[in-house]
LOZAKE-617968 format. One record per atom (N, C-alpha, C): z, y, x; residue in three letters. Coordinates in steps of 0.2 Angstrom, whole numbers, plus 5000, padded with zeros to 4 digits. Atoms other than C-alpha are relative to their C-alpha. Example, Ala and Ser with C-alpha at 12.3 -4.5 7.8 and 13.67 -1.06 7.14 Angstrom:
BEGIN
500049945004ALA/503949785062ALA/500050065004ALA/499949944996SER/503649955068SER/500350054996SER/
% end
This chain:
BEGIN
499650045000UNK/485647444816UNK/499849964994UNK/500350055007UNK/485247294804UNK/500450024993UNK/499649995004UNK/485947284788UNK/500649954999UNK/499350065000UNK/487347144791UNK/500450045006UNK/499449974995UNK/488047234806UNK/500450074998UNK/499449945000UNK/489347364807UNK/500550025005UNK/499749984994UNK/490647444816UNK/500950004997UNK/499350005002UNK/492647414816UNK/500350035004UNK/499849944996UNK/493547564822UNK/500849965001UNK/499450034999UNK/495047484830UNK/500750065004UNK/499349954998UNK/496847604831UNK/500449975004UNK/499350034996UNK/498247544844UNK/500550054998UNK/499449965003UNK/499747614837UNK/500749975003UNK/499250034998UNK/501647594844UNK/500450074999UNK/499549935001UNK/502847744836UNK/499550065001UNK/500449965000UNK/501447844831UNK/499950054994UNK/500149975007UNK/502047924814UNK/499850065000UNK/500249925001UNK/501648104820UNK/499350014999UNK/500649994999UNK/500048064822UNK/499449954996UNK/500350065005UNK/499247904812UNK/499650044995UNK/500549985006UNK/498747994796UNK/499650065001UNK/500549945000UNK/497848144802UNK/499549965005UNK/500650044998UNK/496848014813UNK/499849974995UNK/500350035005UNK/496547904799UNK/499550054996UNK/500549975003UNK/495848044790UNK/499450045003UNK/500549994996UNK/494748104803UNK/499349945000UNK/500450085000UNK/494147914805UNK/499649994993UNK/500250025005UNK/493947914786UNK/499450054999UNK/500649955001UNK/492848064786UNK/499349995003UNK/500750024996UNK/491648004799UNK/499849944997UNK/500350065003UNK/491647834790UNK/499550034994UNK/500449985006UNK/491047914774UNK/499350045000UNK/500649974997UNK/489648014784UNK/499449965001UNK/500450044997UNK/488947874792UNK/499849944994UNK/500350055005UNK/487747754782UNK/500149925003UNK/499750064996UNK/488547594790UNK/500549984997UNK/499450035002UNK/489647454785UNK/500550035005UNK/499649994995UNK/491347504793UNK/500749974997UNK/499350015002UNK/493247464793UNK/500350025005UNK/499749984995UNK/494747524800UNK/500649945002UNK/499450044998UNK/495947414809UNK/500550045004UNK/499349974998UNK/497747474813UNK/500249945003UNK/499650064997UNK/498447344827UNK/500650045003UNK/499349985000UNK/500347384827UNK/500449965006UNK/499550034996UNK/501447344843UNK/500750014999UNK/499350015002UNK/503047334834UNK/500350085001UNK/499849955002UNK/503347504829UNK/500650004999UNK/499449985004UNK/505047574825UNK/500350064996UNK/500049945006UNK/504747714815UNK/499549984995UNK/500450005006UNK/503547744800UNK/499350005002UNK/500750014999UNK/501847714807UNK/499749964996UNK/500450045004UNK/501347564798UNK/500250034992UNK/500049985007UNK/502147634781UNK/499750065000UNK/500549935003UNK/501147804783UNK/499349974999UNK/500650025002UNK/499647704786UNK/499849954994UNK/500150035009UNK/499747604771UNK/500050034995UNK/499949935006UNK/500347774761UNK/499250025000UNK/500749975000UNK/498747844767UNK/499549954997UNK/500450045003UNK/497747684763UNK/500050004993UNK/499750005008UNK/498547684745UNK/499550064997UNK/500249935003UNK/497947864742UNK/499350035001UNK/500750004998UNK/496247854751UNK/499449974995UNK/500750045003UNK/494547814742UNK/499749955006UNK/500350054995UNK/494147734759UNK/500649955003UNK/499550044999UNK/495847654761UNK/500049934999UNK/500050075002UNK/495347484755UNK/499649985007UNK/500350044993UNK/494347464772UNK/500649995005UNK/499450004994UNK/496047474782UNK/500449955000UNK/499650064999UNK/496947324788UNK/500350005006UNK/499550004998UNK/498447304797UNK/500149935004UNK/499950044996UNK/498747194812UNK/500750015005UNK/499350004996UNK/500447154822UNK/500049955006UNK/499850054994UNK/500847084839UNK/500550045005UNK/499649984996UNK/501847114853UNK/499850055004UNK/500449944995UNK/501647274863UNK/499849995006UNK/500550014995UNK/500447304876UNK/499350034998UNK/500649965003UNK/498747404875UNK/499549945000UNK/500550065001UNK/497647254881UNK/500249944996UNK/499750065006UNK/498647124869UNK/499850034995UNK/500049975006UNK/498447234856UNK/499250024998UNK/500649995000UNK/496647284859UNK/499649924999UNK/500350075002UNK/496147084861UNK/500149984993UNK/500050015006UNK/496947064844UNK/499650034997UNK/500449975005UNK/496047194837UNK/499349974999UNK/500850044999UNK/494347114843UNK/500149934996UNK/500050075005UNK/494846944835UNK/500050024993UNK/500049985007UNK/495347024819UNK/499450024997UNK/500649965001UNK/493647134818UNK/499649974995UNK/500650045004UNK/492447094805UNK/499350015003UNK/500749974998UNK/491047194813UNK/499749975006UNK/500350014994UNK/489847164828UNK/500050075005UNK/499749954996UNK/490447324835UNK/500650035000UNK/499249985001UNK/492047384841UNK/500050085002UNK/499849954998UNK/492647564842UNK/500650015001UNK/499349994999UNK/494247604850UNK/500150065001UNK/499749935000UNK/495147764848UNK/500849995000UNK/499250005001UNK/496947814850UNK/500250044994UNK/499849985006UNK/497947874837UNK/500250075002UNK/500149925000UNK/497948054845UNK/499450025002UNK/500649985001UNK/496148064845UNK/499850024993UNK/500349995006UNK/495248164832UNK/499350015000UNK/500849994999UNK/493448124830UNK/499950044994UNK/500449945004UNK/492248254822UNK/499749954993UNK/500350045005UNK/491448204805UNK/499349975002UNK/500650034999UNK/489848164814UNK/500149945007UNK/499850034994UNK/490648054827UNK/499649934998UNK/500350095000UNK/490047874819UNK/499350004999UNK/500949995002UNK/488347944814UNK/499750015006UNK/500349984993UNK/488048004832UNK/500249935004UNK/499950064996UNK/488947834840UNK/499449964997UNK/500550055002UNK/487747724829UNK/499450025003UNK/500749984997UNK/486247824835UNK/499949965007UNK/500050034993UNK/486747754854UNK/500049914998UNK/500050075000UNK/486947574846UNK/499449974999UNK/500650025001UNK/485147564842UNK/499649965007UNK/500250024993UNK/484747534861UNK/500349935001UNK/499850084999UNK/485047374871UNK/500750015004UNK/499450004995UNK/486647444880UNK/500549974996UNK/499550025003UNK/488147344876UNK/500850034999UNK/499449974999UNK/489447454880UNK/499750084998UNK/500149934999UNK/489447654874UNK/500650035002UNK/499449964997UNK/490547774884UNK/500150064996UNK/499749935005UNK/491347904872UNK/500350055005UNK/499649944996UNK/491948064881UNK/500450034993UNK/499549965005UNK/493348164874UNK/500150075003UNK/499849934997UNK/494048344875UNK/500750014997UNK/499250005003UNK/495848384877UNK/500250064998UNK/499849965003UNK/496648494866UNK/500750015000UNK/499350015000UNK/498348564869UNK/500450014994UNK/499749995007UNK/499548554856UNK/500650055000UNK/499549945001UNK/501048674851UNK/500549975004UNK/499350014996UNK/502448684863UNK/499849975007UNK/500150054993UNK/501548584878UNK/499650075004UNK/500349964996UNK/500548734884UNK/499349975001UNK/500850034997UNK/498748714892UNK/500049975007UNK/500150024992UNK/499348654909UNK/499749925001UNK/500150075000UNK/498848464905UNK/499250015000UNK/500650005000UNK/497048514899UNK/499650055006UNK/500449964995UNK/496748634914UNK/500249955008UNK/499850054994UNK/497648504928UNK/499449944999UNK/500550055000UNK/496548364921UNK/499449995005UNK/500550004997UNK/495048414928UNK/499950005007UNK/500149994993UNK/495548434945UNK/500349925003UNK/499850064997UNK/496348254946UNK/499549934998UNK/500450065001UNK/494748144938UNK/499450035000UNK/500649994999UNK/493248214944UNK/499649935000UNK/500450074999UNK/491748084944UNK/499750015007UNK/500150014991UNK/491548034963UNK/499649955001UNK/500550055000UNK/490447874960UNK/499350004998UNK/500550015002UNK/488847814958UNK/499949964993UNK/499850055006UNK/489547704943UNK/500450044995UNK/499549975005UNK/490047834930UNK/500149974994UNK/499850035007UNK/489947714916UNK/500849965002UNK/499450035000UNK/491447624924UNK/500650055001UNK/499649954998UNK/492247784931UNK/500350044994UNK/499849965006UNK/492347874915UNK/500049964992UNK/499850045004UNK/492547724902UNK/500850014999UNK/499349995001UNK/494147764893UNK/500249974993UNK/499850025006UNK/494947674879UNK/500250024994UNK/500049945005UNK/495347824870UNK/499450024996UNK/500549995004UNK/493547824864UNK/499549965004UNK/500450064998UNK/492647664867UNK/499749964996UNK/500350035004UNK/491247574859UNK/499849935002UNK/500150064995UNK/490847394865UNK/499749964994UNK/500150045004UNK/489947234858UNK/500549944999UNK/499550065000UNK/491147114850UNK/499949945003UNK/500150064998UNK/490346964856UNK/500150035009UNK/499949994990UNK/490547044875UNK/500750015000UNK/499250005000UNK/492347084871UNK/500249955000UNK/499750085002UNK/492746894865UNK/499849985006UNK/500050034995UNK/491946844880UNK/500350005007UNK/499649984994UNK/492846944893UNK/500750014998UNK/499349985001UNK/494447004885UNK/500450045005UNK/499749954995UNK/495447144892UNK/500749965003UNK/499450044996UNK/496647094907UNK/500750034998UNK/499349975002UNK/498447094900UNK/500650005006UNK/499549984993UNK/499347094918UNK/499850065004UNK/500049934998UNK/498547264921UNK/500550044997UNK/499749945004UNK/499747414919UNK/499850044998UNK/500549965001UNK/498347514916UNK/499450005003UNK/500850034997UNK/496547534919UNK/499649944997UNK/500250055002UNK/496147394909UNK/499450024997UNK/500749965003UNK/494647504901UNK/499550005007UNK/500350014993UNK/494047514919UNK/499749945002UNK/500050064998UNK/494147334923UNK/499549984995UNK/500650035006UNK/493147284906UNK/499350045002UNK/500749975000UNK/491847414910UNK/499749975005UNK/500350034994UNK/491547334927UNK/499849954999UNK/500250075001UNK/491447174921UNK/499449994994UNK/500650005005UNK/490147224906UNK/499550035003UNK/500649964997UNK/489147334917UNK/499349975001UNK/500650034999UNK/487647214919UNK/499750014992UNK/500450005007UNK/487247234899UNK/500050074998UNK/500349905002UNK/487047444901UNK/500650034997UNK/499549945003UNK/487947594897UNK/499650054996UNK/500149945002UNK/487547724884UNK/500650044998UNK/499449955000UNK/488447884882UNK/499950044993UNK/500049975007UNK/488847954865UNK/500050085001UNK/500049935000UNK/488648144861UNK/500450034997UNK/499549975005UNK/490148164852UNK/500550015004UNK/499549984997UNK/491548254859UNK/500850014995UNK/499449995004UNK/493248194850UNK/500550045003UNK/499349964997UNK/494848294852UNK/500449955001UNK/499550044996UNK/496048214863UNK/500750045000UNK/499649965000UNK/497648284859UNK/500549995006UNK/499850014993UNK/498648324876UNK/500850024998UNK/499450005001UNK/500348294872UNK/500649975003UNK/499550024994UNK/501248224887UNK/500450065003UNK/499549944994UNK/502748314896UNK/499649975007UNK/500250014993UNK/502448334914UNK/500449935004UNK/499750084997UNK/503648174918UNK/499549954997UNK/500250055001UNK/502748064908UNK/499249985002UNK/500649994997UNK/501048124913UNK/500049975008UNK/499950034991UNK/501648084933UNK/500149924999UNK/499850044998UNK/502247924927UNK/499249954997UNK/500750015002UNK/500447894918UNK/499649985006UNK/500350014994UNK/499447944934UNK/500249955005UNK/499750054995UNK/500647824945UNK/499749944998UNK/500350075003UNK/500147674933UNK/499449995001UNK/500550004998UNK/498447714934UNK/499849985006UNK/500250014993UNK/498247734953UNK/500349925002UNK/499950044998UNK/499247574955UNK/499549954997UNK/500450045003UNK/498047484942UNK/499450005005UNK/500649994995UNK/496547554953UNK/500149975006UNK/499850054993UNK/497347484969UNK/500049934998UNK/500150065002UNK/497447324961UNK/499349975000UNK/500750015002UNK/495647314954UNK/499650005007UNK/500450004996UNK/494947384971UNK/500049935005UNK/499950054997UNK/495847234980UNK/499749934996UNK/500150055004UNK/495347104966UNK/499349995000UNK/500650004998UNK/493547154965UNK/499550015006UNK/500550004994UNK/493047194982UNK/499850095001UNK/500349944998UNK/491947334988UNK/499550034995UNK/500649985006UNK/490747324973UNK/500450044995UNK/499649965004UNK/492247404963UNK/499950085001UNK/500049935000UNK/491947594961UNK/500750045003UNK/499349974999UNK/493347704969UNK/500050074996UNK/499949965005UNK/493647794953UNK/500350065001UNK/499749954998UNK/493947974954UNK/500250035007UNK/499849994991UNK/494047964974UNK/500749995001UNK/499350004999UNK/495747914972UNK/500349945006UNK/500050044994UNK/495647774984UNK/499850045008UNK/500249954994UNK/494847894997UNK/500450055001UNK/499349955001UNK/496248024993UNK/500649975004UNK/499450034999UNK/497647894996UNK/500049985008UNK/500050024992UNK/496947835013UNK/500050075005UNK/500049944996UNK/496748025019UNK/500750025001UNK/499449984999UNK/498448065014UNK/500449955005UNK/499550044996UNK/499147905022UNK/499850035008UNK/500049994993UNK/498247955039UNK/500250085002UNK/499949965000UNK/498648125037UNK/500950015001UNK/499350015000UNK/500548075034UNK/500249995007UNK/499950034992UNK/500547985051UNK/500050055005UNK/500049934996UNK/499948145059UNK/500550055000UNK/499349955001UNK/501348265051UNK/500549975005UNK/499450034997UNK/502548135057UNK/500150015008UNK/500150014995UNK/501948115073UNK/500050085005UNK/499849924998UNK/501848315075UNK/500750025000UNK/499349994999UNK/503648325069UNK/500449975005UNK/499550054994UNK/504348185081UNK/499850055007UNK/500349984994UNK/503348275095UNK/500450085001UNK/499649924998UNK/504148465092UNK/500749975001UNK/499450014999UNK/505748385090UNK/500349985007UNK/500050024993UNK/505548305107UNK/499950065004UNK/500049944996UNK/505048465114UNK/500350055000UNK/499549945002UNK/506348565108UNK/499850054998UNK/500249975005UNK/505448655095UNK/500049994995UNK/500150045008UNK/506048595079UNK/499850064995UNK/500249945005UNK/505448765069UNK/499449965000UNK/500750035003UNK/503748665070UNK/500049944996UNK/500050075005UNK/504348505061UNK/499950044992UNK/500149995007UNK/504448615044UNK/499250014999UNK/500649965002UNK/502748705048UNK/499549914998UNK/500450065002UNK/501948515049UNK/500149984993UNK/499850025006UNK/502848455034UNK/499750044995UNK/500549945005UNK/502048625024UNK/499449985000UNK/500850004998UNK/500348585033UNK/499749924995UNK/500150065000UNK/500448405028UNK/499949994990UNK/500049995006UNK/500948455009UNK/499350034997UNK/500549975004UNK/499448575006UNK/499549975002UNK/500650034998UNK/498148475016UNK/499849944998UNK/500150065001UNK/498448295012UNK/500049994993UNK/500050035008UNK/499048294994UNK/499750054996UNK/500449955004UNK/497648394986UNK/499349954999UNK/500850055000UNK/496048304978UNK/499450055003UNK/500549964996UNK/494648394989UNK/499450014996UNK/500649985006UNK/493348374974UNK/500350034996UNK/499549985005UNK/494548394961UNK/500150084999UNK/499749945000UNK/495348544965UNK/499550055001UNK/500549954999UNK/493748644971UNK/499650024992UNK/500250015006UNK/493248604951UNK/500550034996UNK/499549965005UNK/494648694944UNK/499650074997UNK/500249935004UNK/494248824931UNK/500550055000UNK/499649965003UNK/495048984928UNK/500350004993UNK/499750015006UNK/496448974914UNK/500650035000UNK/499449975002UNK/498049024907UNK/500649985005UNK/499550024995UNK/499148924920UNK/499950035005UNK/499849974993UNK/499749024936UNK/499749965005UNK/500450044996UNK/498748964950UNK/500649965004UNK/499650024995UNK/500248934960UNK/500549934997UNK/499650065004UNK/501048824945UNK/499549945000UNK/500550055001UNK/499448734945UNK/499949965006UNK/499950034991UNK/499448694964UNK/500649964999UNK/499450054999UNK/501148624963UNK/500049944996UNK/500150065004UNK/500848504948UNK/499549965004UNK/500450034997UNK/499348454956UNK/500149975007UNK/499850044995UNK/500048424973UNK/500549944998UNK/499650045003UNK/501348334964UNK/499749924997UNK/500350055003UNK/500248224954UNK/499649965005UNK/500550054995UNK/499148164969UNK/500549985004UNK/499450044998UNK/500848114978UNK/500249944996UNK/499950065004UNK/501048004965UNK/499449944998UNK/500550035000UNK/499347954964UNK/500049965006UNK/500050034994UNK/499347904983UNK/500549955000UNK/499550054999UNK/500947814982UNK/499949934995UNK/500550065005UNK/500147704967UNK/499549965002UNK/500650044998UNK/498647664973UNK/500249965006UNK/499850064995UNK/499447594989UNK/500549955000UNK/499650055000UNK/500747514982UNK/499749944997UNK/500450055003UNK/499447434970UNK/499549965005UNK/500350054996UNK/498547374985UNK/500349955002UNK/499550054997UNK/500047284993UNK/500049964996UNK/499850045006UNK/500447224976UNK/499649934999UNK/500550055003UNK/498847134973UNK/499849945005UNK/500050064994UNK/498847044991UNK/500649954999UNK/499350044999UNK/500546974987UNK/500049954994UNK/500150045006UNK/500146884970UNK/499350004998UNK/500650035004UNK/498846794960UNK/499950044995UNK/500149985006UNK/498046884944UNK/500249954994UNK/499850045004UNK/498946814929UNK/499649994994UNK/500450025005UNK/497946734914UNK/500250054996UNK/500049965005UNK/497446844901UNK/500249974992UNK/499850055004UNK/498446764886UNK/500550064994UNK/499449955005UNK/499046884871UNK/500449944996UNK/499350035004UNK/500646834862UNK/500150034992UNK/500149985004UNK/500246864845UNK/500549984994UNK/499450015003UNK/501846884833UNK/499849984993UNK/500349995008UNK/500946904815UNK/499450054999UNK/500649955003UNK/499346974807UNK/500050004993UNK/500049985007UNK/499047044791UNK/499250044999UNK/500549965004UNK/497347084782UNK/500150054995UNK/
% end
């Protein structure tokens, strides 16, 4: 990187008072070790807790706190990221979430990737369980999110850890009409600029409850269904969810036909067998489930949660495909309430 370039670390927040200070401390340690100009931009989406106050208090007490700026806008991940890009001072933007903990060498290793010609650096993350949540999320996630396409840059792009050239982000902007997966959409639109892959693995706290996780995968699947219709055949089937949804739909029709036939033939006991066969065969990820690793979560419990998540993924993906055909995409325009540097 030349002497006039640098990195703006953009952290999206909303009600993150329990996580923001530790995130800022870990980011600050990485900034101090990297010999490049850098700043921290916190974009808050109307937090109702002490997120902003704690961020400012940390800045006042930290020797690197003078680099911190706070911007405010209406909530919405894409809207907040677009604002972060606009107010950032440097030519590279590093997005991380408030529950991500980069290691001290994170920015230094990232800078090594920026010396090439790629416009986007895909950062990987390592899920770490938090007290009180157990290990179920860290063990479940690999069974639902396997790499299944020949476009891993799009499939693996995550706003929890993403670095991109500011000029590219200004030209494209995150789509604010998407309920989720705006990172996959952005990576798809930036794919011609090339991808690099960071060697750093920041920790991502696995803090979601089962209910919130199911809501998350449903929103992601619905967004991927929308993107598959919007971009057409060239858009990758991220994690193989589209193929899984179609497979589940076909097997659902077969199970319903078998149950109906059993009832008409006077053998109603075959109906629950057809239902059980459908649950086991149709609602599992055939690739992801084979890649599970032995862990502390009992096999039956993990299997049940996996089946439940795949049910929501199937419903969400199909709903997204249907919804995308009923309405045109909305323009991406942020609603900025106020900003402060």
